[in-house]
Backbone as CSV, one residue per row, in Angstrom:
resi,resn,N_x,N_y,N_z,CA_x,CA_y,CA_z,C_x,C_y,C_z
1,MET,-38.389,10.115,14.315,-38.352,8.687,14.123,-37.492,8.318,12.912
2,LYS,-37.648,9.073,11.811,-36.851,8.795,10.622,-35.367,9.001,10.907
3,PHE,-35.046,10.018,11.704,-33.656,10.293,12.052,-33.065,9.115,12.823
4,LEU,-33.812,8.579,13.758,-33.347,7.439,14.553,-33.111,6.223,13.664
5,LEU,-34.001,5.989,12.728,-33.845,4.870,11.801,-32.610,5.066,10.921
6,LEU,-32.447,6.273,10.397,-31.288,6.586,9.562,-29.994,6.460,10.358
7,ALA,-29.988,6.957,11.575,-28.797,6.878,12.424,-28.446,5.430,12.738
8,SER,-29.449,4.611,12.999,-29.164,3.203,13.305,-28.664,2.463,12.068
9,MET,-29.172,2.795,10.891,-28.691,2.179,9.651,-27.242,2.584,9.385
10,LEU,-26.939,3.847,9.625,-25.575,4.331,9.448,-24.636,3.626,10.422
11,TRP,-25.076,3.443,11.643,-24.257,2.757,12.641,-23.962,1.320,12.205
12,VAL,-24.953,0.644,11.629,-24.764,-0.728,11.164,-23.721,-0.767,10.056
13,VAL,-23.789,0.150,9.108,-22.823,0.183,8.004,-21.426,0.483,8.520
14,VAL,-21.310,1.472,9.393,-20.000,1.849,9.925,-19.426,0.726,10.775
15,SER,-20.257,0.074,11.553,-19.749,-0.999,12.410,-19.311,-2.210,11.600
16,CYS,-19.754,-2.327,10.379,-19.335,-3.442,9.518,-17.962,-3.187,8.911
17,SER,-17.515,-1.938,8.883,-16.202,-1.599,8.354,-15.142,-1.939,9.400
18,SER,-14.002,-2.457,8.934,-12.951,-2.804,9.882,-11.585,-2.717,9.222
19,ALA,-10.582,-2.597,10.069,-9.194,-2.629,9.629,-8.481,-3.663,10.490
20,THR,-7.726,-4.560,9.849,-7.017,-5.609,10.566,-5.541,-5.537,10.218
21,ASP,-4.699,-5.407,11.234,-3.254,-5.398,11.030,-2.799,-6.832,10.772
22,MET,-2.264,-7.077,9.579,-1.828,-8.422,9.185,-0.298,-8.525,9.158
23,THR,0.387,-7.585,9.794,1.839,-7.516,9.712,2.518,-8.805,10.164
24,ARG,2.007,-9.448,11.189,2.644,-10.667,11.704,2.447,-11.876,10.793
25,ASN,1.341,-11.903,10.039,1.054,-13.043,9.165,0.327,-12.568,7.899
26,PRO,1.050,-11.883,7.009,0.395,-11.289,5.836,0.181,-12.228,4.655
27,ALA,0.682,-13.450,4.704,0.690,-14.337,3.530,-0.695,-14.602,2.949
28,ARG,-1.750,-14.553,3.757,-3.101,-14.792,3.229,-3.565,-13.682,2.302
29,MET,-3.024,-12.460,2.492,-3.541,-11.304,1.755,-2.527,-10.635,0.829
30,THR,-1.259,-11.067,0.845,-0.260,-10.450,-0.026,0.940,-11.373,-0.213
31,ASP,1.687,-11.154,-1.292,2.933,-11.894,-1.481,4.136,-11.070,-1.012
32,PHE,3.911,-9.857,-0.511,4.984,-9.070,0.086,5.364,-9.707,1.418
33,THR,6.635,-9.615,1.782,7.127,-10.149,3.045,7.566,-8.988,3.930
34,VAL,7.040,-8.940,5.145,7.418,-7.890,6.082,8.896,-8.060,6.431
35,GLY,9.650,-6.965,6.338,11.085,-6.980,6.596,11.927,-7.195,5.353
36,GLN,11.295,-7.584,4.250,12.007,-7.819,2.988,12.271,-6.495,2.283
37,VAL,13.437,-6.384,1.654,13.811,-5.186,0.911,13.463,-5.383,-0.566
38,TYR,12.892,-4.337,-1.159,12.535,-4.319,-2.577,13.189,-3.093,-3.202
39,SER,13.381,-3.142,-4.513,14.006,-2.058,-5.259,13.104,-1.672,-6.439
40,THR,12.988,-0.371,-6.708,12.143,0.065,-7.820,12.850,-0.191,-9.149
41,LYS,12.092,-0.722,-10.115,12.623,-1.007,-11.447,12.134,-0.007,-12.482
42,LYS,11.135,0.792,-12.097,10.582,1.825,-12.982,10.592,3.146,-12.227
43,PRO,10.604,4.262,-12.961,10.530,5.562,-12.295,9.205,5.693,-11.525
44,THR,9.273,6.202,-10.311,8.094,6.367,-9.468,8.095,7.749,-8.824
45,PHE,6.925,8.148,-8.346,6.810,9.406,-7.621,5.850,9.219,-6.453
46,LEU,5.905,10.153,-5.510,5.024,10.116,-4.336,3.834,11.030,-4.545
47,LEU,2.660,10.533,-4.207,1.442,11.329,-4.278,0.580,10.974,-3.076
48,HIS,0.416,11.906,-2.166,-0.390,11.704,-0.957,0.041,10.463,-0.183
49,GLY,1.341,10.230,-0.088,1.867,9.104,0.672,1.874,7.785,-0.065
50,SER,1.458,7.768,-1.330,1.453,6.534,-2.131,2.509,6.612,-3.215
51,LEU,3.157,5.504,-3.466,4.112,5.413,-4.554,3.348,5.103,-5.834
52,MET,3.615,5.861,-6.891,2.917,5.714,-8.168,3.974,5.602,-9.272
53,THR,3.633,4.934,-10.372,4.576,4.857,-11.489,4.548,6.161,-12.263
54,LEU,5.723,6.589,-12.676,5.895,7.839,-13.414,5.838,7.522,-14.898
55,ARG,4.855,8.049,-15.580,4.667,7.745,-17.002,5.547,8.651,-17.883
56,GLU,5.319,9.939,-17.842,6.083,10.853,-18.696,6.808,11.905,-17.873
57,LYS,6.041,12.760,-17.206,6.670,13.786,-16.380,5.992,13.816,-15.022
58,GLU,6.688,14.373,-14.059,6.180,14.429,-12.692,4.932,15.308,-12.615
59,PRO,3.856,14.811,-12.050,2.646,15.626,-11.893,2.909,16.823,-10.968
60,ALA,2.203,17.903,-11.211,2.405,19.133,-10.437,2.116,18.944,-8.953
61,ASP,1.193,18.056,-8.606,0.823,17.883,-7.202,1.572,16.744,-6.503
62,SER,2.649,16.244,-7.121,3.404,15.145,-6.501,4.266,15.681,-5.356
63,GLU,4.699,14.755,-4.515,5.557,15.105,-3.383,7.025,14.851,-3.709
64,GLY,7.311,14.457,-4.943,8.683,14.246,-5.371,8.859,12.931,-6.101
65,VAL,9.920,12.869,-6.887,10.245,11.683,-7.673,11.211,10.814,-6.868
66,MET,11.006,9.511,-6.947,11.919,8.557,-6.312,12.969,8.170,-7.346
67,VAL,14.191,7.996,-6.905,15.251,7.594,-7.818,15.011,6.159,-8.273
68,LEU,15.394,5.860,-9.493,15.300,4.502,-10.020,16.227,3.622,-9.188
69,GLY,15.736,2.494,-8.745,16.525,1.617,-7.885,16.404,1.944,-6.407
70,ALA,15.463,2.826,-6.067,15.255,3.172,-4.651,14.922,1.911,-3.870
71,ARG,15.460,1.812,-2.683,15.214,0.628,-1.851,14.154,0.926,-0.807
72,LEU,13.281,-0.070,-0.614,12.162,0.046,0.314,12.087,-1.233,1.127
73,VAL,11.724,-1.115,2.393,11.530,-2.301,3.215,10.083,-2.310,3.710
74,VAL,9.393,-3.432,3.507,7.992,-3.547,3.924,7.935,-3.591,5.443
75,ARG,7.084,-2.732,6.008,6.964,-2.638,7.463,5.598,-3.050,7.988
76,LYS,4.524,-2.846,7.193,3.191,-3.077,7.721,2.234,-3.496,6.608
77,VAL,1.296,-4.386,6.953,0.250,-4.822,6.031,-1.076,-4.711,6.782
78,VAL,-2.019,-3.965,6.203,-3.324,-3.764,6.831,-4.417,-4.124,5.834
79,VAL,-5.388,-4.913,6.298,-6.531,-5.288,5.476,-7.731,-4.466,5.928
80,PHE,-8.365,-3.781,4.967,-9.547,-2.975,5.231,-10.756,-3.677,4.618
81,ARG,-11.807,-3.773,5.403,-13.059,-4.367,4.912,-14.181,-3.376,5.143
82,SER,-14.956,-3.114,4.098,-16.116,-2.238,4.236,-17.174,-2.649,3.229
83,PRO,-18.444,-2.461,3.578,-19.509,-2.837,2.653,-19.500,-2.000,1.377
84,GLU,-19.011,-0.765,1.455,-19.019,0.124,0.289,-17.938,-0.235,-0.721
85,VAL,-16.742,-0.540,-0.247,-15.587,-0.745,-1.126,-15.227,-2.218,-1.275
86,GLY,-15.494,-3.007,-0.274,-15.086,-4.403,-0.259,-13.804,-4.551,0.545
87,THR,-13.008,-5.547,0.225,-11.765,-5.819,0.946,-10.585,-5.296,0.146
88,THR,-9.712,-4.548,0.814,-8.478,-4.064,0.194,-7.319,-4.300,1.158
89,THR,-6.172,-4.583,0.606,-4.971,-4.789,1.416,-3.983,-3.690,1.092
90,GLU,-3.590,-2.947,2.126,-2.605,-1.875,1.977,-1.259,-2.373,2.480
91,VAL,-0.217,-2.181,1.680,1.139,-2.570,2.041,1.943,-1.289,2.215
92,TYR,2.564,-1.129,3.399,3.330,0.071,3.702,4.815,-0.272,3.826
93,ALA,5.662,0.592,3.263,7.103,0.368,3.300,7.826,1.642,3.738
94,GLU,8.996,1.443,4.301,9.874,2.544,4.667,10.889,2.734,3.549
95,VAL,11.093,3.979,3.134,12.076,4.290,2.095,13.466,4.252,2.739
96,LEU,14.382,3.499,2.139,15.730,3.340,2.692,16.784,4.208,2.020
97,THR,16.494,4.713,0.812,17.491,5.485,0.061,16.874,6.749,-0.521
98,GLY,17.736,7.699,-0.871,17.284,8.913,-1.552,16.771,9.987,-0.608
99,GLU,16.218,11.035,-1.191,15.779,12.190,-0.419,14.569,11.910,0.473
100,HIS,13.849,10.834,0.212,12.665,10.484,1.009,12.980,9.423,2.059
101,LYS,14.269,9.206,2.320,14.715,8.194,3.277,13.999,8.374,4.617
102,GLY,13.489,7.262,5.159,12.804,7.287,6.442,11.301,7.479,6.344
103,ARG,10.824,7.841,5.193,9.394,8.089,4.993,8.651,6.778,4.771
104,THR,7.433,6.702,5.281,6.578,5.539,5.057,5.673,5.823,3.868
105,VAL,5.616,4.879,2.926,4.808,5.033,1.721,3.962,3.786,1.498
106,SER,2.860,3.960,0.803,2.003,2.836,0.439,2.466,2.282,-0.901
107,LEU,2.556,0.965,-0.989,2.959,0.293,-2.234,1.758,-0.228,-3.021
108,THR,0.575,-0.016,-2.517,-0.619,-0.606,-3.102,-0.894,-0.125,-4.527
109,ALA,-0.652,1.146,-4.809,-0.938,1.693,-6.143,0.004,1.151,-7.214
110,ILE,1.176,0.647,-6.821,2.104,0.074,-7.795,2.095,-1.449,-7.708
111,SER,1.023,-1.976,-7.136,0.832,-3.416,-7.010,-0.460,-3.807,-7.698
112,GLU,-0.663,-5.103,-7.829,-1.886,-5.605,-8.442,-2.816,-6.108,-7.340
113,SER,-4.059,-5.631,-7.360,-5.038,-6.040,-6.348,-6.146,-6.856,-7.002
114,SER,-6.536,-7.943,-6.340,-7.611,-8.781,-6.862,-8.934,-8.396,-6.209
115,LYS,-10.018,-8.942,-6.701,-11.347,-8.669,-6.147,-11.487,-9.186,-4.722
116,THR,-10.673,-10.165,-4.351,-10.724,-10.717,-2.998,-9.956,-9.848,-1.999
117,GLY,-9.222,-8.853,-2.512,-8.439,-7.980,-1.647,-6.972,-8.349,-1.583
118,TYR,-6.582,-9.446,-2.232,-5.187,-9.885,-2.238,-4.352,-8.883,-3.049
119,THR,-3.231,-8.437,-2.475,-2.335,-7.493,-3.148,-1.048,-8.215,-3.521
120,ARG,-0.723,-8.197,-4.817,0.444,-8.897,-5.337,1.458,-7.902,-5.880
121,ARG,2.727,-8.166,-5.590,3.807,-7.323,-6.108,3.880,-7.485,-7.616
122,MET,4.044,-6.372,-8.304,4.238,-6.404,-9.755,5.745,-6.440,-10.015
123,PRO,6.289,-7.583,-10.455,7.732,-7.725,-10.620,8.350,-6.755,-11.628
124,GLU,7.544,-6.241,-12.541,8.090,-5.262,-13.498,8.279,-3.880,-12.871
125,VAL,7.716,-3.658,-11.681,7.837,-2.366,-10.989,8.742,-2.468,-9.764
126,LEU,8.566,-3.537,-8.970,9.361,-3.734,-7.753,10.101,-5.061,-7.822
127,GLU,11.393,-4.990,-7.563,12.235,-6.176,-7.598,12.604,-6.580,-6.177
128,LEU,12.522,-7.858,-5.902,12.935,-8.411,-4.625,14.458,-8.349,-4.543
129,VAL,14.995,-7.788,-3.462,16.441,-7.755,-3.265,16.783,-9.013,-2.471
130,GLU,17.342,-9.999,-3.165,17.634,-11.303,-2.560,18.572,-11.173,-1.359
131,GLY,18.233,-11.876,-0.297,19.084,-11.952,0.876,19.129,-10.709,1.736
132,GLU,18.318,-9.715,1.458,18.357,-8.496,2.269,17.045,-8.326,3.020
133,MET,17.122,-8.534,4.319,15.972,-8.370,5.222,16.364,-7.343,6.272
134,ARG,15.368,-6.585,6.730,15.607,-5.593,7.799,14.451,-5.561,8.744
């Protein structure tokens, strides 16, 4: 009986978690624009598919350093909701330049996230490339 109760409680928690693709209309959850090109203004590196700012030296477990000025185009925005973590917005971009060209990376770690789940571009890290959409 306890197992059934525990299993049903777990099912309720899991069923409350969701992921919503916001790529077609991301403005409610982010200031990134799908199809817009951005350029890195600070040194960054890849770690488990996420772009991170490089402070001093490349961490041993990184997947490589991105060149300064690397170009990225936003391809997908997904909002995750769960009772454990709350709401988070993940922004994914395709790398357009350098050795990681063609790779999809998350921009969320180099962005600012609010308690509501809104993800905002940090202009000191990523620069909007005016007039360049893909």
